[in-house]
N, C-alpha and C positions, 0 to 999 in steps of 0.2 A: 600559744603563749608567744608574745612578741619578744624581740631581742632585749629590749630594756628590762622587761619583767624577768626574763630568763637570767639575765646578768645579776639582777638583785637577788634572785632566789639561790643561785649557786654560791654567791658570796656569803649568804646567810648560812648555808650548809657548812661552809668552811669555818666560819666564826663559831657556829654552834658546836663544832668538834673540839673547840678549845684553842683554835688559832687566834693570834692577836693581830695579825696583819694579813690582808688579802688584796690582790690586785690582778688586773688583766692586761696582758701585752699583745702585740700584734705581729703578724708575719713580717710586715714591712720593717719593723724595728729590728728583727732578728736576722734579716736578710744579709747583713754585712758582718755577722758574727762568725766565730769559728765553726768547724764541722758539727759539733754537738749542739749548735743553736738551730740547726735545720730540723724543723718539726716534721717534715715529710718522711724522715727516717722511721718515725713511729706511726704517723697518720698522714697518708697522702692527701694533700689539699688542705691541711690544717691552716686555719686563719688566725687562731687566738690561743694563747696559753693562759691558764688560770693558776696562779701561784699563791700559796699561803705559808705562814711561818709560825713555829712554836718556840718562843724564846725560853732560855734557861732562867731559873730563879736565882737571885743573887746569893741567898743563904746556901743553896745547893752548891754553888760555885765555891763559896768560902770553905765549905767542908771538903770539897774535892781537891782544891789546890793546897789546903793546909794538911791534907792527909788525915783529917779527922775521921772521915768515912767517905765511901764512894757509892754507897747503895742508893742514895737519893738521886745522884746523877745517873746511875744505871737505870733506875726506874723511869726517870724522865726521858732518857734516850729511847727506851723501849716504847714508852707512851707515844712519843713524837713520831717514830718510824711506823709503828703498827697503826696508830690512829690516822696518820697521814695517808697511808696506803688504803685503808678502809674508806676514808673520806674521798680519796681520788676515785675509787670505784663507784661510790655513791653519787658523786657529781657527774661522772661519765654516764651512768645509768639515767640520772635525772634529765640530762640534756637529750639523750636519745629517746626517752619516753615522752618528753614534752615538746619536742620540736622535730623538724625534718633533718637535723644536722647529726653528724657522727661525732664521737668523742673517744678519747683514749686516756686511761689512767696511767700516769707516769710512775714507774717504780722509783722509790725515793733513794735507793742506794743498792749497790751489789750487782747491777746489770750494766754490761759493757758491750760495745759493738763487735768485739771479738768473742768467739765462742769460748766459754770457760770461766766467765765471771771473775771471781777474786783471783783465780790462778793467773790471770793476765798481769797481776801486779809484779810477777817475777819474769815476765816475758818481754819487757821493754820499758822505755821511759815514758811512753805515751799510751794511756788507756782512756778512750773516750766513752762517756755514758751514752745511752741511746738518745737522751735529751738532757741538756744541762739545766737543772733547776736554778742555778745561780744566774745564768744568762737570762733565763726566762724571768727571774725576779727583777732584774734590771729593766727589762722590757716592760714589765708590769708596774713599774714605778715604786717598788718596795725600797730601793736603795741603789747603791753602786758597789762595784768591786773594790775591796780594800787591798792593801799591799800584799797580803797573803793569798789573794785570789778568792777569798770568801766574800759573800755578800755582807755589806755593812749598811745597816739601816739607821735612820735618825733616832728612832724610838728605843731600839734595843741593841744597837751596835751589830756585831756579827755573831754573838753568842746565841745561836738559834738553829733550828732544823727546818728544812723546807720540804714542801710537798706540792704536787701539781697535777694538772690534767690538761690535755690538748683537745681542741675541737675545731670542726670546720665552720662553726658559727662565726660570722664576721663581726664580733663585738666591737663597740667603740672602745679603744684602749684607754686605760686610766693615764693621767698625766705622769710623765717621767719625773723621778725625784730631782730635786734641785741640787743643792751643794752636796758634794761627796763628803760624807761624814767620817771617812778615814783621814785622820790627821797625820798619818805617816809617823806615828810614834815608834813603829817597828817593834813593839812589844811582842808581836807574834813571832818575830825572828828570834828574840831573846828567850822566849818560852819554849822554843823547839830544840830538842836535844839531838835531832837527826842531821842538821845541816841542809835541810831541803831548800830553804829560801836564801837568796842573796840579800845581804843587808843594804847594798847600795845600787846594784845593777837591776834594771827593769827589762822585761821582755817586750816584744812588739805589742802595742796597745790592742786591746779588744774593743772593737767598735760595735756598739749597740745603740740603735735609735739616734745615731749621730753623736753619741757620747763616747769619748776616748777613755777607756778604763785602763789605768796604768797599774800594773801588778809586778811583783818581784820576779826576777829570773829564777827559775827552779832548776835544781840539780836532779840527778836521777831519782825518779819517784820511788825506787825500791827502798830508799832511805825511810820514807814515810811508811811504806808497807811493813817494814821490819819494826820500826820504832813505835808507830801508832798502834800497831797490833798488840804491843806489849811484850814482845820477845826480848827487847833490851831498851834501855833508856837511861842514860847518865849524863848529867850536865858536864860542860867542858872543864870546869874546875873540880869536878867529881864530888861536889858537896851535897847534891840532891839528885834524886831519881824521879822518873815517872812512877806509875803504880806497877812496878816490875822489879823482881829480884835480879834481873839480867843487867849487870852493871858494866856495859860496854858503851863507850862514847862514840857514836857514829859520826859525830861532827869532826872528830880527829882523823877519820879515814879519808884520804884524798879522793877526789871525784874519779880520777883515772883508775884508781884501785877498785872502788866499789862498783864501777861500771864493767869490770872484767868478769866474764861469765864463770871462769874457773875459780876466781876468788869467791864469788857469791856462793858457788856450789860448796866450797869448803866452809864458808861462814855458816851456811844453813846446817851443814853437817855438825858443826860445833854446837849449834843451838839444840839440835834434836838427838844426835847419836854419839857424839864424841865422848870418849872415856874421861877427858879432862874436865868435862862439865858435870857438876854434881847431879846425882840422880833426881833430886827433888826439883831442881830447876828444869831439867829435861822433861819431867812429868808435867810441870807447870806449863812449859812451852807447847807440849803435845796437846794439852787440854784446850789451849787457845786455838791451836791449829785445827783441832776437831770441830770447834765452833765455827771457824771460818769455812771449813769444808762443807758444813751443812748449808751455810748461806750460799756457797759456791754452787751447790747442786740446785738449790731453789732459785738462784739468781735474783733474789729479792729480800732485802733486809727487813722489809715490812712484814715478812712472814716469820721472822726470827723470834723464837720464844724468849721470855725473860731470862731463863737460865743460861741461854747462849749469848745474851747481850753482855759484852765484856769490855767496857771502856777502860783503857789504861792510860791514854794520853789525850789526843785531840786538843791539846792546850792552845795551839795557835788560834783555833776557832772559839773555844770556850772562854778564853780570857778576854776576848774583844767585846766587852760590854760597852754601853754607850757613854757612861761617865768616865772620863780620863782618870779622875782621882781614884775611883773604885777599881779601875783597871790596874792602876799602879799598886793598889793595896793587895790585889790578888797576886800580882807578880812577887811582891814582898813575901807573901805567905808561901808561895811556891819555893822561892830560893832558900827559905828557912824551914822547909817541910821535912828535910832529911831524906833518908833512903829506905826503901822497902826491902825486907829480907824474909826468908822462910825459916821457921823453926823445924825441928826434927820430925814434926808431924805434918809438915807442909803448910802450917798456918802462917798467914802473913802478919808481920809486925814491923814497926817503924823504929829507926834509930835517928835521933836528931840532936843537935846542940842548941840549948836554950840561950837566951840573951846573956846569961851569967857565965857561959862557957861550960856548963854542966851537960853531960850526955844524958839524954832521956830515952828510955825504951818503953814502948807501949803497943798494945794491940788495938788497931782501929775498930770501932764498933761496927757490927754487921748484923743483919737479920735474915740473911740468905746464905 
């Protein structure tokens, strides 16, 4: 099978899995990128990356941001990660079975260059994946990096999940994307309760394929590790939360404080063992911790079962759909979505204020 036919067939495998976008990037384009753009770390002599994407459905996002329900979002996240991993393995096998070239399936999330996987989130401000699917996606022509550092595509914005494979096959790369479809609306910053992103400051540009990717300066990543995990998440004005009963506003904690090891040790103790924290919330936090521990052992979110798939935030990524008007609508739903609480049985319920100023209490629908 020649390279042109091989390229067509592996793209078909990705699209047949349910992906909506697929592209191929080159070693040359990634040569000027950060450490996690180096394909040799995973596959020595790799010449090409194959990257594909599974976007979120708008109705699923409406339900997730309004706190109507989160199970449809949970199921799609499970589908994207598990299917992405299986497809990566299938593509790698197909390449090796039908050519003289080697291939490597990229783990979609949960695998880092330091031993310990998710535990690295509490060991420093920088944790690099074996290979960055975001960087690979830019090199493959799927889009550009947005202000949050997530990939932003013309067709679906940044509200999507990526999967990929590497190969020594020297494929002709697909054209790089044209205009960067991140319009710097900074809604990703406003939707984040953790204070991870700077609103105005950018970091050193990421250079991929000659394109300067401008992204926000980030604070200590432990903010995201705590907040996106779902252990706590409260807006700065304290009017809405993420999908968590842990109502602490990380954004209000100074960077110097949250970067102090002793402070973090005490903060984590407060989440899991402190007598001042209600037992139901500690039980809630431990359940999430147990799910992350399982992924940590496997170092592959693609192997995570549905019951351990536990999205509680991810708002910076999920909110970034392509249409600015709908993006704004999702943000409006979020800031009016209220807070999540636990009843005496540990069941989740929502308190919110409607447009007339009346307090509404309800249990979001669930089927799991």
